[in-house]
Steps between C-alpha positions, in 0.01 A plus 500: 500500500629848412634667818371837385146367473525361854629832634224688320235266641637537853495878469135489386408274794681727743333807350161330531557422866610857568194635320271267695657579839522873443171569320242224459525348849480834687211609277310176566559534873384862493178406318433211738565712810267770364227239440561361848458847649168541320394153612581568866306825487208330327499219756454746787224675305322167449513419871360844587228462238387167643488640853223737387281237332174370636397133470353409163125446487435190291314173564704201612576208269599142577857519367794433733814710445824485702803728531830482688605848609675715757619846591686549169220392268163560672417792268555283192279231653220751558526646150493153341197404707319828426572471129346151496193620692453791261499287183281218630278740700489254789711444810663155522594330823857615569749313717823685571806330646725713717865450404589599856535875443143634475450639849169608652469837323526349150280204602226741608533692174466179295187409695359847435561501125415131454233450770443128434872413499642237734850584620703188580780572746835323475419309819161384369662377180785338692256307720311363199822407318635328813184292530507395134870487411704422808873565479595141577286358217547780243847643572576610142174691458542669836863587421393653169224698674749630756751608234264649241201726573350403161442147631223640717314564173518127436467345847294745705262589219414138426470393865315801641294603196470202265296571190588870488661705223841631602594846367829684523467857623690680222218467248215717371174383339383719209207299362258230607703175536257272318732198479609522864138512622379219273790268581446559869128432480570176310784407741743482207863539619678795339815707521650818363727454198821684428625486143784748549743404772844664538754253639562711810131524594369149461376354829471142384757224472618414147286227343814302408614490862155397622489219245850378590412505871139382503429360153204736452457737204384845611422836343721807540205730434330483838490821700393490865315832479167317457453141613186291544515126565129433461439125513867411556567340838856533627683180593724654766708182534586522128571874526735430792697257280521755217609775739768285662650407163484856364672647805785251458587616148854643535552861389213493253188550708406828662260459796311805366393282207341228712143631515441544125694181427270297726192653337641412157547140619143480631361633173727275291329195647151639426556643152166388361318705765719813520481819294723805474334841502520686165764762425255777589602417858839654430823428688676831447872457443457797263227748405391317185148463640238320287208708373244283680683529835300351788768496769860616524758340729796733555797262523807674357665765724442769236134399476469518876627858473235567236233347724589738783556813292223464237278193496317541831425862403354374171282250686358765735437731206310231308303343786432779751 
């Protein structure tokens, strides 16, 4: 190879690195920090806005909805719940799990804004889990629950409130969720799909690793933002075996992935009965929202900034 070509290539690489470090990287950081500033300001405005609201006046409906929330996310939980109530024009039965940080003041506020909500304390949930999944019989499941707060979405939700729809808090409903309501009424298991998944944001174990470890083919498109098991009964002994084997995978399994991975395994064994919600229930890694948007789930950090600085304002403008 010509030495002059090599030198020229190295100079271009060095120049590119200098340009990136001196211009593009600082600019990107500046833009992100500005968006973060707007998001932090918007988050405080949202909290203050919710403090002034009165309970919604709608008839109740026999639909069971659960959330896991705490001091950092209560306002998102309330907005998600209110947005659902507004589009279906009924108030579901809400069950809210305390992640251990709610406190009495926020608990009272949740009860005010969602008057039929049941607030499950960490001790109440712990007692039920202890009675159903003792540590000596289910050590892997209990270890996973101790290490990862997301496992409470899997364990607590299905022990304390079986048959309910689990919703993440960082979501907004924009239109009537026809599919979600119909599947629930027919007890058809369903989940939220994600068709765009950056490598650094996926919260599910790679399908190849799951197959090598457990011999089960699973989907990478499950998102835990909306989960409903419907007619599926959980075999906790089988789930304990899966969990034990997954946690033993060296250097390839992140405990944060355990909850969605277990759901993907449950659904994989019931494929003929399970449906994924359509793309109009959008997992937002970017702002390429579909025209028929029913729900948006703000997953990517930049989209979370947009949620706090713009999207909740847009919801209040459209629905209040």
